[in-house]
N, C-alpha and C positions, 0 to 999 in steps of 0.2 A: 857334393858327395856322389860317388858312382852309384847308380841304381841298377836293378836287375836287367832292364832292357839295354843298358850300355853294353852288356856282354853279347847280346844279339847283334847290335850295331857293329861291334868289333869283328865278329866272325863274318858278317856281311862284307865288311871292308877287306878281310882276308880273301874271301871268294873273289872279289873284284880284282885285287892285286894279282892273285895267282892266275886268274883267267886271262888277264892282260899279258902275262908272261907266256902262257901256253899258246895264246893266239899269235903272238909275235914269232914264237919258235916254229909254229906250224906254217906260217907264211914264209919264214926263212927256208924251211924244208921244201916247200913248193917251188922255191927259187933255186933249189939245188944244193943247199947247205946241208951237210950231214947232221944227224941227230934226231930224226923223226921218231925212232923207237923210244928214246928217252922222253920225248915230249908226250907220246902216247901213254907211257907208263905214269908220268906225272898226272896226266888228265884222269887216268883210271882211279888213282888215289883221291884226287880232287872230287871226283864224282861220288866216291864212297863216302867221303865226309859230307857232301851235299845231301846224300840220301839219308844219313843219320839226322842231319839238321831238318830236312823237310819232314821226315817222319815225326820228329819231335814237335815241330810246329803243328802238324795236323792233329796230333794227340792232345796237345796242351794249349797252345796259343789260339788255334782256330776254335777250339771248344770254348775257351774263355771269351773269345770275341763274339761267338754266337749268342752268348747270354746278354751281352751289352749292345750288340749291333747285329741283329739277326740278318741272315742271308748275305752278309758281306764276304764271309770266308769262302763261299763257293767258288767265286771267280779265281781266288788264289790257289785253291786246290786244282782247278783246271790248269793254271799256270804250271803247277808242279808236274802234272801229266804231260804238258807240252814239253817241258824240259826233259822228261823221261824219253819222249819220242825223239827229241833232238840228239840225245846221247846215243840212241839206237842208230840214228842216221850216221853219226860220227863213227860208231863201231863198224858199220857196214863199209864205210870208206877205208877205214884202217885195215879191215880184213881183206879188202881188194888191193891193198898196198898202193893206193892211189894218193900221192902226196897233194895233188891239186884239189881233189875232192875232200881230202882231210882238212885242208886249209879252209875251204869253203864251209864245211860243216862246223869247224871250230869257230869261225867268224859268226855263223848263224847262232850257234849256242851262246856265244858271248853277248850278242845283241839281245837275245831273249832273257838271259840271266840278268844283265845290267838293268833292263827295263823292269823286270820282276822285282829285283831288290830295291830299286828306287821307289816303286809303288808300295812295297811292304814298309819300308822305312817311313815314308811320308803319310801313309794311310793306316795300315794295320797297326803298326806300333805306336802311332800317334793316338789312335783310339784306345789301345791297351793302356797307355800311360794316363790318358784322361779319365777312363771309365772303370778301370780295374784297380783294386787296392794294391799297394806295394807288396804286402805279404802274399797275395794271390799271384802277382807278377812273379815273385821269387819262386813260388811253388811251380808255376808253369815253366820257368827257365830251368828249374831243377829237373822236371820231367824231360825236357829237351836234352840236358846233360846226361841223363840216364840212358839215352839211346846210343851213346858211345860205348862199345864193348870195353870191358875193364882192361883187357890186355892191349888195347889199341890207344889208350890214353897217352902214353909216351910218344907214339907216332903223331897223334893229334897236336901235341904241344910242339914237337919238332917241326911240323908243317906250319902251324898257325903263327907262332910268335915272330919268326923272321919276316913274315908278311905284314905285320902290324906296325903302324906308326907309334911314336912314343905315347901319345895320348891314349890310344886304344890299349897299349900294353899296360899303362898305369891303371886304366879303368878295370880291365879284366883282372889284374892282380889284386886290386883293392876288393873287388867282388869276391874273389876266391878267399881272401883274407877274412872277410866277414862271415862266410858260410862254411868254410872247411874246418875240421878239427886241426889242431896245431900240427900234429905229425903229418897229416895229409898235405897241409899247406907247405910245410918244409920240404917234403919230397917233391911236390909240384914245382916249387920255385927253383929247386936244384935242376929240374928238367928245363925250366925256362932259361936258367943261367947257361946250361949246356947248349941250348938252341941258339941263343943270341950272342954268346961270347962277350966280347969287350963292350957291347952295347948295354950289358947289364948294369954298368956303372951309372948310366942315366936313369935306369929304373930305380936303383937304390937311392939315387939323389932325390928322386921324386917321392919315394916312400921311405923316409929315413928310419922308420920304426921296424924295417926288416931286420930280423935278428942276425947276429953274426953267423949262425948256422945256415940260414938261408942265403947268405952271401958267399958261402964257400963253394968253390967249383966242385961238382960231384966226381967221384970215381966212376970209371967207365962201367964197372960192375954193379952200380947202385941198384938195389932191389926196391921197387915201388909197388909191389903187388898189393899190400894192404892199403896203401894210400890211394892206389888206383881205384879200388873198390869204393872207398869213401868219396872220391872225386866224382866218379861216374854216377854214383847214386845220390849226389848232394841234393839236399832239400833245405829250404829255409825254415 
């Protein structure tokens, strides 16, 4: 059964996948291929999601970690500040319209991010799973989810789900199914269907108890304002 920390692992994998795409595109641009502006805009949204995620970690995960493993979280908070500095370096390169420096800064950011995520997965979240109760894990992950602005939840789903592998999609969906009210879950899964298109068939095969309503492709004008509030503020 999927546990709360599986949701964090999934979004970490989405960060890795998107950063690989961004890094490759920045390198292509440095070699003269058009498209640098689109790459920069993709990175700006990526960093926005990363900021929500890091803030949630500092509010909830690192606080819980301090209680069971004192002084461990401090090094990871410093990693977050280092990633902030790396983003500033990239922004400077972009402002100078220097494709080569942008590619170098993107590669540096990717290196630090990959190392940081690997350490968190193996160390921080290992300790959390070993020493923090599952209900408290769920509460902490709920605090992290609450850092996503309500009106940006559809953007988050549209960004995240195409980047996830089938296992991560299944885990994330099962966690949502466990903690969301039925109406919020239905609205969220419609967004997922819109985001991954034909790949939704595999998700429905893995989770056969998805209702017919959640398996229906949404209308473009689907309103999810109420569901977004529930999702963004989800608690166990």
